[in-house]
HTML snippet that shows the backbone in 3Dmol.js (N, CA, C, O; Angstrom):
<script src="https://3Dmol.org/build/3Dmol-min.js"></script>
<div id="view" style="width:600px;height:400px;position:relative"></div>
<script>
const pdb = `
ATOM      1  N   MET A   1       2.164   7.478  26.260  1.00  0.00           N
ATOM      2  CA  MET A   1       3.589   7.308  26.457  1.00  0.00           C
ATOM      3  C   MET A   1       4.227   6.580  25.282  1.00  0.00           C
ATOM      4  O   MET A   1       5.387   6.828  24.951  1.00  0.00           O
ATOM      5  N   ALA A   2       3.482   5.693  24.657  1.00  0.00           N
ATOM      6  CA  ALA A   2       4.043   4.953  23.522  1.00  0.00           C
ATOM      7  C   ALA A   2       4.327   5.891  22.356  1.00  0.00           C
ATOM      8  O   ALA A   2       5.296   5.700  21.620  1.00  0.00           O
ATOM      9  N   LEU A   3       3.482   6.905  22.189  1.00  0.00           N
ATOM     10  CA  LEU A   3       3.709   7.865  21.108  1.00  0.00           C
ATOM     11  C   LEU A   3       5.022   8.600  21.329  1.00  0.00           C
ATOM     12  O   LEU A   3       5.823   8.748  20.406  1.00  0.00           O
ATOM     13  N   LEU A   4       5.239   9.056  22.550  1.00  0.00           N
ATOM     14  CA  LEU A   4       6.471   9.776  22.859  1.00  0.00           C
ATOM     15  C   LEU A   4       7.692   8.883  22.677  1.00  0.00           C
ATOM     16  O   LEU A   4       8.712   9.323  22.147  1.00  0.00           O
ATOM     17  N   SER A   5       7.591   7.645  23.108  1.00  0.00           N
ATOM     18  CA  SER A   5       8.737   6.743  22.951  1.00  0.00           C
ATOM     19  C   SER A   5       8.993   6.419  21.486  1.00  0.00           C
ATOM     20  O   SER A   5      10.145   6.244  21.090  1.00  0.00           O
ATOM     21  N   SER A   6       7.941   6.338  20.674  1.00  0.00           N
ATOM     22  CA  SER A   6       8.139   6.107  19.235  1.00  0.00           C
ATOM     23  C   SER A   6       8.855   7.292  18.597  1.00  0.00           C
ATOM     24  O   SER A   6       9.804   7.119  17.832  1.00  0.00           O
ATOM     25  N   ILE A   7       8.393   8.488  18.917  1.00  0.00           N
ATOM     26  CA  ILE A   7       8.998   9.689  18.331  1.00  0.00           C
ATOM     27  C   ILE A   7      10.446   9.834  18.787  1.00  0.00           C
ATOM     28  O   ILE A   7      11.333  10.085  17.972  1.00  0.00           O
ATOM     29  N   LEU A   8      10.686   9.675  20.089  1.00  0.00           N
ATOM     30  CA  LEU A   8      12.054   9.822  20.595  1.00  0.00           C
ATOM     31  C   LEU A   8      12.968   8.715  20.092  1.00  0.00           C
ATOM     32  O   LEU A   8      14.142   8.955  19.811  1.00  0.00           O
ATOM     33  N   GLY A   9      12.439   7.512  19.981  1.00  0.00           N
ATOM     34  CA  GLY A   9      13.245   6.402  19.473  1.00  0.00           C
ATOM     35  C   GLY A   9      13.656   6.613  18.026  1.00  0.00           C
ATOM     36  O   GLY A   9      14.819   6.420  17.671  1.00  0.00           O
ATOM     37  N   PHE A  10      12.709   7.005  17.195  1.00  0.00           N
ATOM     38  CA  PHE A  10      13.033   7.258  15.794  1.00  0.00           C
ATOM     39  C   PHE A  10      13.943   8.476  15.659  1.00  0.00           C
ATOM     40  O   PHE A  10      14.807   8.507  14.783  1.00  0.00           O
ATOM     41  N   SER A  11      13.756   9.484  16.522  1.00  0.00           N
ATOM     42  CA  SER A  11      14.647  10.649  16.495  1.00  0.00           C
ATOM     43  C   SER A  11      16.072  10.253  16.842  1.00  0.00           C
ATOM     44  O   SER A  11      17.024  10.755  16.244  1.00  0.00           O
ATOM     45  N   ALA A  12      16.221   9.360  17.803  1.00  0.00           N
ATOM     46  CA  ALA A  12      17.562   8.879  18.161  1.00  0.00           C
ATOM     47  C   ALA A  12      18.198   8.128  16.999  1.00  0.00           C
ATOM     48  O   ALA A  12      19.399   8.249  16.760  1.00  0.00           O
ATOM     49  N   VAL A  13      17.395   7.355  16.281  1.00  0.00           N
ATOM     50  CA  VAL A  13      17.911   6.665  15.093  1.00  0.00           C
ATOM     51  C   VAL A  13      18.332   7.686  14.041  1.00  0.00           C
ATOM     52  O   VAL A  13      19.349   7.505  13.371  1.00  0.00           O
ATOM     53  N   GLY A  14      17.551   8.761  13.893  1.00  0.00           N
ATOM     54  CA  GLY A  14      17.907   9.812  12.947  1.00  0.00           C
ATOM     55  C   GLY A  14      19.216  10.489  13.312  1.00  0.00           C
ATOM     56  O   GLY A  14      20.041  10.770  12.443  1.00  0.00           O
ATOM     57  N   LEU A  15      19.405  10.750  14.599  1.00  0.00           N
ATOM     58  CA  LEU A  15      20.659  11.351  15.047  1.00  0.00           C
ATOM     59  C   LEU A  15      21.823  10.397  14.808  1.00  0.00           C
ATOM     60  O   LEU A  15      22.890  10.814  14.357  1.00  0.00           O
ATOM     61  N   ALA A  16      21.619   9.125  15.109  1.00  0.00           N
ATOM     62  CA  ALA A  16      22.684   8.137  14.879  1.00  0.00           C
ATOM     63  C   ALA A  16      23.016   8.021  13.396  1.00  0.00           C
ATOM     64  O   ALA A  16      24.180   7.872  13.025  1.00  0.00           O
ATOM     65  N   ALA A  17      21.990   8.090  12.549  1.00  0.00           N
ATOM     66  CA  ALA A  17      22.234   8.021  11.104  1.00  0.00           C
ATOM     67  C   ALA A  17      23.035   9.236  10.639  1.00  0.00           C
ATOM     68  O   ALA A  17      23.945   9.114   9.820  1.00  0.00           O
ATOM     69  N   ARG A  18      22.688  10.402  11.169  1.00  0.00           N
ATOM     70  CA  ARG A  18      23.398  11.629  10.791  1.00  0.00           C
ATOM     71  C   ARG A  18      24.851  11.577  11.266  1.00  0.00           C
ATOM     72  O   ARG A  18      25.762  11.930  10.516  1.00  0.00           O
ATOM     73  N   ILE A  19      25.067  11.143  12.494  1.00  0.00           N
ATOM     74  CA  ILE A  19      26.433  11.050  13.017  1.00  0.00           C
ATOM     75  C   ILE A  19      27.219   9.998  12.245  1.00  0.00           C
ATOM     76  O   ILE A  19      28.400  10.193  11.955  1.00  0.00           O
ATOM     77  N   GLY A  20      26.576   8.893  11.915  1.00  0.00           N
ATOM     78  CA  GLY A  20      27.237   7.871  11.105  1.00  0.00           C
ATOM     79  C   GLY A  20      27.606   8.387   9.728  1.00  0.00           C
ATOM     80  O   GLY A  20      28.681   8.088   9.207  1.00  0.00           O
ATOM     81  N   GLN A  21      26.704   9.164   9.142  1.00  0.00           N
ATOM     82  CA  GLN A  21      26.964   9.754   7.828  1.00  0.00           C
ATOM     83  C   GLN A  21      28.181  10.674   7.882  1.00  0.00           C
ATOM     84  O   GLN A  21      29.063  10.595   7.028  1.00  0.00           O
ATOM     85  N   LEU A  22      28.224  11.540   8.884  1.00  0.00           N
ATOM     86  CA  LEU A  22      29.355  12.457   8.995  1.00  0.00           C
ATOM     87  C   LEU A  22      30.637  11.713   9.346  1.00  0.00           C
ATOM     88  O   LEU A  22      31.722  12.111   8.923  1.00  0.00           O
ATOM     89  N   GLY A  23      30.518  10.632  10.116  1.00  0.00           N
ATOM     90  CA  GLY A  23      31.694   9.831  10.454  1.00  0.00           C
ATOM     91  C   GLY A  23      32.287   9.154   9.234  1.00  0.00           C
ATOM     92  O   GLY A  23      33.508   9.090   9.087  1.00  0.00           O
ATOM     93  N   ILE A  24      31.431   8.649   8.358  1.00  0.00           N
ATOM     94  CA  ILE A  24      31.916   8.019   7.127  1.00  0.00           C
ATOM     95  C   ILE A  24      32.637   9.038   6.253  1.00  0.00           C
ATOM     96  O   ILE A  24      33.649   8.729   5.624  1.00  0.00           O
ATOM     97  N   GLN A  25      32.099  10.265   6.221  1.00  0.00           N
ATOM     98  CA  GLN A  25      32.709  11.320   5.413  1.00  0.00           C
ATOM     99  C   GLN A  25      33.911  11.960   6.105  1.00  0.00           C
ATOM    100  O   GLN A  25      34.587  12.806   5.520  1.00  0.00           O
ATOM    101  N   LYS A  26      34.180  11.557   7.352  1.00  0.00           N
ATOM    102  CA  LYS A  26      35.272  12.103   8.165  1.00  0.00           C
ATOM    103  C   LYS A  26      35.163  13.628   8.305  1.00  0.00           C
ATOM    104  O   LYS A  26      36.146  14.360   8.194  1.00  0.00           O
ATOM    105  N   ARG A  27      33.921  14.072   8.555  1.00  0.00           N
ATOM    106  CA  ARG A  27      33.673  15.495   8.773  1.00  0.00           C
ATOM    107  C   ARG A  27      33.448  15.741  10.259  1.00  0.00           C
ATOM    108  O   ARG A  27      33.187  14.811  11.022  1.00  0.00           O
ATOM    109  N   ASN A  28      33.552  16.993  10.654  1.00  0.00           N
ATOM    110  CA  ASN A  28      33.332  17.388  12.040  1.00  0.00           C
ATOM    111  C   ASN A  28      31.873  17.119  12.420  1.00  0.00           C
ATOM    112  O   ASN A  28      30.960  17.538  11.708  1.00  0.00           O
ATOM    113  N   LEU A  29      31.652  16.423  13.535  1.00  0.00           N
ATOM    114  CA  LEU A  29      30.296  16.065  13.936  1.00  0.00           C
ATOM    115  C   LEU A  29      29.475  17.271  14.386  1.00  0.00           C
ATOM    116  O   LEU A  29      28.246  17.241  14.323  1.00  0.00           O
ATOM    117  N   PHE A  30      30.142  18.329  14.837  1.00  0.00           N
ATOM    118  CA  PHE A  30      29.436  19.502  15.336  1.00  0.00           C
ATOM    119  C   PHE A  30      29.473  20.660  14.347  1.00  0.00           C
ATOM    120  O   PHE A  30      29.282  21.814  14.731  1.00  0.00           O
ATOM    121  N   GLU A  31      29.717  20.357  13.088  1.00  0.00           N
ATOM    122  CA  GLU A  31      29.848  21.396  12.071  1.00  0.00           C
ATOM    123  C   GLU A  31      28.508  22.053  11.759  1.00  0.00           C
ATOM    124  O   GLU A  31      28.420  23.279  11.689  1.00  0.00           O
ATOM    125  N   ASN A  32      27.474  21.255  11.571  1.00  0.00           N
ATOM    126  CA  ASN A  32      26.173  21.783  11.178  1.00  0.00           C
ATOM    127  C   ASN A  32      25.103  21.175  12.080  1.00  0.00           C
ATOM    128  O   ASN A  32      24.566  20.106  11.789  1.00  0.00           O
ATOM    129  N   ILE A  33      24.803  21.861  13.167  1.00  0.00           N
ATOM    130  CA  ILE A  33      23.830  21.357  14.133  1.00  0.00           C
ATOM    131  C   ILE A  33      22.426  21.352  13.529  1.00  0.00           C
ATOM    132  O   ILE A  33      21.593  20.530  13.911  1.00  0.00           O
ATOM    133  N   GLY A  34      22.162  22.250  12.604  1.00  0.00           N
ATOM    134  CA  GLY A  34      20.854  22.281  11.943  1.00  0.00           C
ATOM    135  C   GLY A  34      20.569  20.999  11.180  1.00  0.00           C
ATOM    136  O   GLY A  34      19.422  20.559  11.107  1.00  0.00           O
ATOM    137  N   GLY A  35      21.592  20.406  10.620  1.00  0.00           N
ATOM    138  CA  GLY A  35      21.427  19.128   9.928  1.00  0.00           C
ATOM    139  C   GLY A  35      21.015  18.028  10.886  1.00  0.00           C
ATOM    140  O   GLY A  35      20.202  17.169  10.545  1.00  0.00           O
ATOM    141  N   HIS A  36      21.584  18.056  12.095  1.00  0.00           N
ATOM    142  CA  HIS A  36      21.194  17.079  13.114  1.00  0.00           C
ATOM    143  C   HIS A  36      19.723  17.273  13.486  1.00  0.00           C
ATOM    144  O   HIS A  36      18.964  16.308  13.583  1.00  0.00           O
ATOM    145  N   ALA A  37      19.335  18.521  13.690  1.00  0.00           N
ATOM    146  CA  ALA A  37      17.951  18.809  14.074  1.00  0.00           C
ATOM    147  C   ALA A  37      16.982  18.392  12.972  1.00  0.00           C
ATOM    148  O   ALA A  37      15.922  17.831  13.251  1.00  0.00           O
ATOM    149  N   PHE A  38      17.346  18.667  11.725  1.00  0.00           N
ATOM    150  CA  PHE A  38      16.477  18.281  10.611  1.00  0.00           C
ATOM    151  C   PHE A  38      16.343  16.765  10.520  1.00  0.00           C
ATOM    152  O   PHE A  38      15.245  16.245  10.321  1.00  0.00           O
ATOM    153  N   SER A  39      17.444  16.068  10.665  1.00  0.00           N
ATOM    154  CA  SER A  39      17.425  14.604  10.603  1.00  0.00           C
ATOM    155  C   SER A  39      16.578  14.032  11.736  1.00  0.00           C
ATOM    156  O   SER A  39      15.790  13.112  11.518  1.00  0.00           O
ATOM    157  N   MET A  40      16.736  14.569  12.935  1.00  0.00           N
ATOM    158  CA  MET A  40      15.950  14.092  14.070  1.00  0.00           C
ATOM    159  C   MET A  40      14.468  14.397  13.876  1.00  0.00           C
ATOM    160  O   MET A  40      13.617  13.575  14.214  1.00  0.00           O
ATOM    161  N   ALA A  41      14.153  15.578  13.334  1.00  0.00           N
ATOM    162  CA  ALA A  41      12.751  15.930  13.098  1.00  0.00           C
ATOM    163  C   ALA A  41      12.130  15.026  12.036  1.00  0.00           C
ATOM    164  O   ALA A  41      10.994  14.577  12.186  1.00  0.00           O
ATOM    165  N   ALA A  42      12.869  14.762  10.973  1.00  0.00           N
ATOM    166  CA  ALA A  42      12.349  13.901   9.907  1.00  0.00           C
ATOM    167  C   ALA A  42      12.109  12.484  10.422  1.00  0.00           C
ATOM    168  O   ALA A  42      11.058  11.899  10.159  1.00  0.00           O
ATOM    169  N   PHE A  43      13.064  11.935  11.145  1.00  0.00           N
ATOM    170  CA  PHE A  43      12.891  10.587  11.678  1.00  0.00           C
ATOM    171  C   PHE A  43      11.828  10.571  12.776  1.00  0.00           C
ATOM    172  O   PHE A  43      11.120   9.576  12.930  1.00  0.00           O
ATOM    173  N   GLY A  44      11.705  11.654  13.538  1.00  0.00           N
ATOM    174  CA  GLY A  44      10.650  11.747  14.545  1.00  0.00           C
ATOM    175  C   GLY A  44       9.273  11.731  13.914  1.00  0.00           C
ATOM    176  O   GLY A  44       8.348  11.119  14.449  1.00  0.00           O
ATOM    177  N   TYR A  45       9.127  12.404  12.770  1.00  0.00           N
ATOM    178  CA  TYR A  45       7.855  12.377  12.053  1.00  0.00           C
ATOM    179  C   TYR A  45       7.556  10.966  11.553  1.00  0.00           C
ATOM    180  O   TYR A  45       6.407  10.525  11.590  1.00  0.00           O
ATOM    181  N   ILE A  46       8.570  10.263  11.092  1.00  0.00           N
ATOM    182  CA  ILE A  46       8.380   8.875  10.663  1.00  0.00           C
ATOM    183  C   ILE A  46       7.928   8.028  11.856  1.00  0.00           C
ATOM    184  O   ILE A  46       7.081   7.148  11.706  1.00  0.00           O
ATOM    185  N   GLY A  47       8.490   8.292  13.040  1.00  0.00           N
ATOM    186  CA  GLY A  47       8.068   7.585  14.245  1.00  0.00           C
ATOM    187  C   GLY A  47       6.618   7.875  14.604  1.00  0.00           C
ATOM    188  O   GLY A  47       5.885   6.978  15.021  1.00  0.00           O
ATOM    189  N   TYR A  48       6.203   9.136  14.439  1.00  0.00           N
ATOM    190  CA  TYR A  48       4.807   9.513  14.684  1.00  0.00           C
ATOM    191  C   TYR A  48       3.890   8.771  13.722  1.00  0.00           C
ATOM    192  O   TYR A  48       2.860   8.232  14.128  1.00  0.00           O
ATOM    193  N   TRP A  49       4.266   8.744  12.444  1.00  0.00           N
ATOM    194  CA  TRP A  49       3.465   8.069  11.427  1.00  0.00           C
ATOM    195  C   TRP A  49       3.403   6.567  11.701  1.00  0.00           C
ATOM    196  O   TRP A  49       2.348   5.952  11.550  1.00  0.00           O
ATOM    197  N   ALA A  50       4.520   5.980  12.100  1.00  0.00           N
ATOM    198  CA  ALA A  50       4.559   4.546  12.390  1.00  0.00           C
ATOM    199  C   ALA A  50       3.659   4.210  13.580  1.00  0.00           C
ATOM    200  O   ALA A  50       2.993   3.175  13.582  1.00  0.00           O
ATOM    201  N   HIS A  51       3.637   5.076  14.583  1.00  0.00           N
ATOM    202  CA  HIS A  51       2.776   4.849  15.746  1.00  0.00           C
ATOM    203  C   HIS A  51       1.307   4.894  15.338  1.00  0.00           C
ATOM    204  O   HIS A  51       0.530   4.019  15.719  1.00  0.00           O
ATOM    205  N   LYS A  52       0.925   5.903  14.568  1.00  0.00           N
ATOM    206  CA  LYS A  52      -0.462   6.026  14.114  1.00  0.00           C
ATOM    207  C   LYS A  52      -0.847   4.848  13.224  1.00  0.00           C
ATOM    208  O   LYS A  52      -1.970   4.350  13.307  1.00  0.00           O
ATOM    209  N   TRP A  53       0.077   4.401  12.374  1.00  0.00           N
ATOM    210  CA  TRP A  53      -0.186   3.270  11.494  1.00  0.00           C
ATOM    211  C   TRP A  53      -0.368   1.993  12.306  1.00  0.00           C
ATOM    212  O   TRP A  53      -1.204   1.155  11.968  1.00  0.00           O
ATOM    213  N   ASP A  54       0.407   1.843  13.370  1.00  0.00           N
ATOM    214  CA  ASP A  54       0.293   0.671  14.229  1.00  0.00           C
ATOM    215  C   ASP A  54      -1.076   0.630  14.906  1.00  0.00           C
ATOM    216  O   ASP A  54      -1.691  -0.433  15.000  1.00  0.00           O
ATOM    217  N   ILE A  55      -1.548   1.768  15.372  1.00  0.00           N
ATOM    218  CA  ILE A  55      -2.867   1.835  16.005  1.00  0.00           C
ATOM    219  C   ILE A  55      -3.957   1.490  14.995  1.00  0.00           C
ATOM    220  O   ILE A  55      -4.867   0.718  15.299  1.00  0.00           O
ATOM    221  N   ARG A  56      -3.866   2.059  13.801  1.00  0.00           N
ATOM    222  CA  ARG A  56      -4.879   1.797  12.768  1.00  0.00           C
ATOM    223  C   ARG A  56      -4.856   0.331  12.341  1.00  0.00           C
ATOM    224  O   ARG A  56      -5.911  -0.266  12.127  1.00  0.00           O
ATOM    225  N   ALA A  57      -3.674  -0.248  12.217  1.00  0.00           N
ATOM    226  CA  ALA A  57      -3.574  -1.660  11.841  1.00  0.00           C
ATOM    227  C   ALA A  57      -4.206  -2.549  12.910  1.00  0.00           C
ATOM    228  O   ALA A  57      -4.867  -3.533  12.581  1.00  0.00           O
ATOM    229  N   ALA A  58      -4.010  -2.215  14.175  1.00  0.00           N
ATOM    230  CA  ALA A  58      -4.622  -2.993  15.257  1.00  0.00           C
ATOM    231  C   ALA A  58      -6.147  -2.897  15.202  1.00  0.00           C
ATOM    232  O   ALA A  58      -6.842  -3.882  15.450  1.00  0.00           O
ATOM    233  N   GLU A  59      -6.665  -1.709  14.876  1.00  0.00           N
ATOM    234  CA  GLU A  59      -8.114  -1.547  14.736  1.00  0.00           C
ATOM    235  C   GLU A  59      -8.648  -2.387  13.583  1.00  0.00           C
ATOM    236  O   GLU A  59      -9.685  -3.037  13.716  1.00  0.00           O
ATOM    237  N   LEU A  60      -7.949  -2.379  12.459  1.00  0.00           N
ATOM    238  CA  LEU A  60      -8.384  -3.164  11.306  1.00  0.00           C
ATOM    239  C   LEU A  60      -8.367  -4.659  11.609  1.00  0.00           C
ATOM    240  O   LEU A  60      -9.276  -5.385  11.209  1.00  0.00           O
ATOM    241  N   VAL A  61      -7.342  -5.117  12.310  1.00  0.00           N
ATOM    242  CA  VAL A  61      -7.262  -6.534  12.675  1.00  0.00           C
ATOM    243  C   VAL A  61      -8.407  -6.898  13.620  1.00  0.00           C
ATOM    244  O   VAL A  61      -9.010  -7.961  13.479  1.00  0.00           O
ATOM    245  N   ALA A  62      -8.707  -6.032  14.575  1.00  0.00           N
ATOM    246  CA  ALA A  62      -9.803  -6.301  15.511  1.00  0.00           C
ATOM    247  C   ALA A  62     -11.144  -6.357  14.779  1.00  0.00           C
ATOM    248  O   ALA A  62     -11.973  -7.219  15.069  1.00  0.00           O
ATOM    249  N   GLU A  63     -11.359  -5.441  13.831  1.00  0.00           N
ATOM    250  CA  GLU A  63     -12.595  -5.459  13.047  1.00  0.00           C
ATOM    251  C   GLU A  63     -12.697  -6.737  12.227  1.00  0.00           C
ATOM    252  O   GLU A  63     -13.764  -7.349  12.159  1.00  0.00           O
ATOM    253  N   LYS A  64     -11.612  -7.138  11.613  1.00  0.00           N
ATOM    254  CA  LYS A  64     -11.612  -8.348  10.791  1.00  0.00           C
ATOM    255  C   LYS A  64     -11.857  -9.587  11.647  1.00  0.00           C
ATOM    256  O   LYS A  64     -12.594 -10.484  11.238  1.00  0.00           O
ATOM    257  N   ARG A  65     -11.249  -9.647  12.831  1.00  0.00           N
ATOM    258  CA  ARG A  65     -11.475 -10.784  13.731  1.00  0.00           C
ATOM    259  C   ARG A  65     -12.932 -10.852  14.173  1.00  0.00           C
ATOM    260  O   ARG A  65     -13.505 -11.938  14.266  1.00  0.00           O
ATOM    261  N   ALA A  66     -13.536  -9.686  14.448  1.00  0.00           N
ATOM    262  CA  ALA A  66     -14.946  -9.661  14.844  1.00  0.00           C
ATOM    263  C   ALA A  66     -15.829 -10.137  13.692  1.00  0.00           C
ATOM    264  O   ALA A  66     -16.788 -10.877  13.909  1.00  0.00           O
ATOM    265  N   ALA A  67     -15.511  -9.717  12.478  1.00  0.00           N
ATOM    266  CA  ALA A  67     -16.291 -10.146  11.318  1.00  0.00           C
ATOM    267  C   ALA A  67     -16.152 -11.650  11.094  1.00  0.00           C
ATOM    268  O   ALA A  67     -17.134 -12.318  10.768  1.00  0.00           O
ATOM    269  N   ILE A  68     -14.964 -12.183  11.262  1.00  0.00           N
ATOM    270  CA  ILE A  68     -14.747 -13.625  11.095  1.00  0.00           C
ATOM    271  C   ILE A  68     -15.493 -14.402  12.175  1.00  0.00           C
ATOM    272  O   ILE A  68     -16.105 -15.431  11.888  1.00  0.00           O
ATOM    273  N   ALA A  69     -15.447 -13.917  13.415  1.00  0.00           N
ATOM    274  CA  ALA A  69     -16.155 -14.593  14.510  1.00  0.00           C
ATOM    275  C   ALA A  69     -17.659 -14.587  14.261  1.00  0.00           C
ATOM    276  O   ALA A  69     -18.334 -15.589  14.497  1.00  0.00           O
ATOM    277  N   GLU A  70     -18.182 -13.466  13.788  1.00  0.00           N
ATOM    278  CA  GLU A  70     -19.610 -13.383  13.483  1.00  0.00           C
ATOM    279  C   GLU A  70     -19.977 -14.336  12.348  1.00  0.00           C
ATOM    280  O   GLU A  70     -21.006 -15.008  12.405  1.00  0.00           O
ATOM    281  N   SER A  71     -19.142 -14.392  11.330  1.00  0.00           N
ATOM    282  CA  SER A  71     -19.384 -15.299  10.208  1.00  0.00           C
ATOM    283  C   SER A  71     -19.366 -16.753  10.665  1.00  0.00           C
ATOM    284  O   SER A  71     -20.201 -17.549  10.236  1.00  0.00           O
ATOM    285  N   ARG A  72     -18.436 -17.097  11.516  1.00  0.00           N
ATOM    286  CA  ARG A  72     -18.368 -18.470  12.039  1.00  0.00           C
ATOM    287  C   ARG A  72     -19.592 -18.801  12.885  1.00  0.00           C
ATOM    288  O   ARG A  72     -20.120 -19.911  12.821  1.00  0.00           O
ATOM    289  N   GLN A  73     -20.035 -17.838  13.671  1.00  0.00           N
ATOM    290  CA  GLN A  73     -21.205 -18.061  14.511  1.00  0.00           C
ATOM    291  C   GLN A  73     -22.447 -18.265  13.648  1.00  0.00           C
ATOM    292  O   GLN A  73     -23.246 -19.160  13.925  1.00  0.00           O
ATOM    293  N   LEU A  74     -22.620 -17.459  12.618  1.00  0.00           N
ATOM    294  CA  LEU A  74     -23.765 -17.614  11.728  1.00  0.00           C
ATOM    295  C   LEU A  74     -23.713 -18.953  11.002  1.00  0.00           C
ATOM    296  O   LEU A  74     -24.742 -19.605  10.823  1.00  0.00           O
ATOM    297  N   ARG A  75     -22.523 -19.362  10.587  1.00  0.00           N
ATOM    298  CA  ARG A  75     -22.359 -20.635   9.898  1.00  0.00           C
ATOM    299  C   ARG A  75     -22.675 -21.806  10.844  1.00  0.00           C
ATOM    300  O   ARG A  75     -23.294 -22.788  10.433  1.00  0.00           O
ATOM    301  N   ALA A  76     -22.253 -21.697  12.098  1.00  0.00           N
ATOM    302  CA  ALA A  76     -22.537 -22.751  13.081  1.00  0.00           C
ATOM    303  C   ALA A  76     -24.030 -22.835  13.381  1.00  0.00           C
ATOM    304  O   ALA A  76     -24.573 -23.930  13.530  1.00  0.00           O
ATOM    305  N   GLU A  77     -24.694 -21.685  13.469  1.00  0.00           N
ATOM    306  CA  GLU A  77     -26.140 -21.670  13.704  1.00  0.00           C
ATOM    307  C   GLU A  77     -26.886 -22.268  12.523  1.00  0.00           C
ATOM    308  O   GLU A  77     -27.886 -22.963  12.704  1.00  0.00           O
ATOM    309  N   ALA A  78     -26.406 -22.001  11.316  1.00  0.00           N
ATOM    310  CA  ALA A  78     -27.052 -22.549  10.127  1.00  0.00           C
ATOM    311  C   ALA A  78     -26.893 -24.068  10.071  1.00  0.00           C
ATOM    312  O   ALA A  78     -27.802 -24.764   9.618  1.00  0.00           O
ATOM    313  N   LEU A  79     -25.762 -24.585  10.521  1.00  0.00           N
ATOM    314  CA  LEU A  79     -25.547 -26.030  10.521  1.00  0.00           C
ATOM    315  C   LEU A  79     -26.394 -26.726  11.582  1.00  0.00           C
ATOM    316  O   LEU A  79     -26.826 -27.862  11.382  1.00  0.00           O
ATOM    317  N   GLN A  80     -26.631 -26.061  12.698  1.00  0.00           N
ATOM    318  CA  GLN A  80     -27.422 -26.648  13.775  1.00  0.00           C
ATOM    319  C   GLN A  80     -28.912 -26.630  13.455  1.00  0.00           C
ATOM    320  O   GLN A  80     -29.662 -27.463  13.962  1.00  0.00           O
ATOM    321  N   ALA A  81     -29.340 -25.706  12.635  1.00  0.00           N
ATOM    322  CA  ALA A  81     -30.773 -25.571  12.329  1.00  0.00           C
ATOM    323  C   ALA A  81     -31.253 -26.524  11.280  1.00  0.00           C
ATOM    324  O   ALA A  81     -32.434 -26.515  10.931  1.00  0.00           O
TER     325      ALA A  81
END
`;
const viewer = $3Dmol.createViewer("view");
viewer.addModel(pdb, "pdb");
viewer.setStyle({}, {cartoon: {color: "spectrum"}});
viewer.zoomTo();
viewer.render();
</script>
């Protein structure tokens, strides 16, 4: 569900950016619907990438924490011996 919410959230930001862009230019918001779809698809892909990056970053942090804990345990055992 988090993947879907990331994609939809970023797509909504893409749509808002496109509407904001057309609003600044004082152009018709419904002039080119394909531009809206492209903007939403591009931002949706960024949301997909951000979700995957978040998962990978969490895995890397967990691996690093495990390595640090193991190092601390070995160091504590060496001090006790």
